[in-house]
N, C-alpha and C positions, 0 to 999 in steps of 0.2 A: 116534213112536208115542204114542198117548194113554194117559194113566194109567187103569188099570182101576178101576172103581168098583162099589159094591154098593148096591142099593136095599133099605133096611131099613124094615119096617112093624111098628108095635106092635099086636099082635092080642089080647093078654091084659093085663088090668089089673094094674099093679104094686102095687095097694093092699095085697094080702095077701102080697106077696113079702118076702123077707128085706131088711132095710134096705140092706145092701151092693148087692143087686140093683137096688133102687129108685134108688140113686145112679148106677149104671151106665146105667140107662135115661135118667136125666136128663142124664148126661154125653154120651150119644150124640145129644142134641137131641130126643129123643122126649118131647113134653109132653102129648100127648092120644092117646086110642085111635084107631087107624087112620091115624095121621099117618105119612107116609113121608118119610125123609131119605136123601140120597145121601152115602155115605161112601167114602173111599179103601179099595181092597182091599189092606190091609197087615196085618202080624202083630198090631199093637195092636187093630185093629178085629176081626180074626178071634178074638182072645182075648175081647173083650167079647161077641161073638156066641156063643162057645162057653159063656160063663158064663150068659147069660140067653136062650139059644136057644129055650127053651120058651115065651117070651113074644113071639117075633118070627117074621115071614115075611121070608125073605131071597131076593132075586133078583139076578142079574148085570145091571148097567146097561149 
């Protein structure tokens, strides 16, 4: 069975965000607005999404 993944897109600029949230955006590999990355669907990724969900659009891949 293939590993489940999530497509995460940055839809809000992290410029005015809390510094910790900015670092989370960077750690997820989101470097520019509207960039999409595919990440594994695990507890660590879900925790990051929960923290900065207001800046993201998340879809199941």
